[in-house]
N, C-alpha and C positions, 0 to 999 in steps of 0.2 A: 759656904766655903767648903772646898773639898778637904776632907779629913783623911788621915791615915786609915781610920776605921771604915770609911766608905770604900776606899780602894781595896782594903783587905777583904771586905765582904764580897766585892765583885770577884776578886781572885779566888776566894773560897767557893763561890757559886760556879765558877768555871772549873775548878778542880773537881767538884762533885757533880758537874753537869746538871745543876739544879736551875734550869732555865726559868722555872716558875718564879723563884726568888730573884734571879738575875733580872727579870723583867721589871722589878720595882725600881731599878736604877736607870732604865732606858729612857732616853729623851722623849717626852710625850708628843712633841711636835714633829721631830725629824727622825725618830727611831735611832737605831744603832747601825753603824757601818762596820762590816767585818772585812778587814784588809789582810791579804796574804803577803803583806810587805809593810813598809813604813812610809809609803806614799799613796795618795788617793788615786783611784783609777775608776773609770766608768764601768769596769767589769766587777767592782766590789759588790757584794751582797748587802742590801740595806733592809733591815727588818723593823717593823713597827713593834711597839710594846706588846700588842696582842699576839703577834707572830712569834716573838721571843718566848712567850709563856709555853708554847707547845713544841719548840724546836727539839728538845730531848726525846720526845715521844714520836717524832716524825721519821718516816723512812724515805722522805723525798730526797732525791739526789740533786744537789746544786752545783753549778759551775762557779767555783770560788776564785777563778782567775788563774793567773800564771804562776807556775813554780819554777821560775827561771834559775834558781839556785841548784836545781837538780836536773836541768835540761841536758839531754843527750842529743847528739847530732841527729837531726831529722825527727826527733821525738815531739809529740804534742805535749806542751807544757801545762795544759789545762788541768786543774784539780777538780775532779768530779767525784764528790762524796756527799754522804749525809752530814748533817751538823755534827753528830756524835763522832763519826769517823774523822771529820776535819778537825774537831776539837782535840782528839787524841793523837792524830797523826801529824798535825801542824801547830795548832794554836797553843796547846797546853801539854807539851811533851816533857817538860821539866817541872819540878815542884816549886813553882813561883811563890807559893804561900810561905815557903821557907827562905825566900830571898832576903839577904841582908843588905843588898845594894839596890835601894829604891831612890829614884831621883824625881824631883818635881820641876817641870819647865826647863829641863836641861837637856840639850841635844848633844849627844856624844857620837863620835864616829870611830868606834874601835877598829873597823876594817877599812877606813877611808871612804866608805860608801856614802850614799846620798840619803839624807833624811829631810823630807819636805814637810813634816807635820806642822812645824811652827808657821810656815808660809801658808799651808792649806787651812790651818785653824788658828788664825792670829789671836782670837779672843778666848781660846780654850786653855784649860789647864791640862798639861800633859804629865802623866805619871808613868815612869819607866821602871819595870822590874827586870833586873839583870841576873842571869845565871852564868857564872864563869864556866869555861870548858874544863875538861878533865886535865890532870897535871901535865901530860905530854901531848895534848891535842889542842887545836884551835877550834873548839866546837861550842863557843858561847851562844847564848840565845837571849833575846829581849822580848818582853811582853809590854805593849804600850796601851794605856787606857786614856782615852780622850774625853774630857769633861767639858760641857758647855752649858751656860745658863739658858733658861727659857727666855723668850722675847719679852715676857711680861713680869718676870720676877727675878728674885735673887737666888733661887734654888738651882743647884747644879745637877746635871744628869749625864749619864753615859751616852756619848755621841759616837764613839768609835773604839774599836779594838784592833790593834795591829801587832804584828810580830816581825822579828828580824832574827835571822840566824847567820852565822858566819858561812860564807860560801867561797870556794876557791875561785 
């Protein structure tokens, strides 16, 4: 079963960019899907357990998909960054380790937007970390951890990481 402790450890490893320890939680069969949104896309990056171990040390630039929330007219919305840049610029921009608003298997739509995680991952456990916006701003952010069992066991592993921000 997914425990608060497992989810907190993954958030801690994201906070410190310790991909070596993060890899311990990665699904051994399917790897981990990194989504720049809360819906699955063919452009998402999927990394095996072995690949995750070395992400923090890599200078490889990945195409992380679209950043439609920051799209300007005619601009290319593709996010092209190293893992560490993407982590700091998109995935972990708030201190989710201090979040007091953590939900399990609950889909909320604070902006009226679409969240297809439950449809895309019907057998998964979804853990949402929410950080509210500043007092006079609508700038909330969510970090989603998607956990799935292996096909042969009862152990749960990290299958996906997604995030959502308020966008006008």
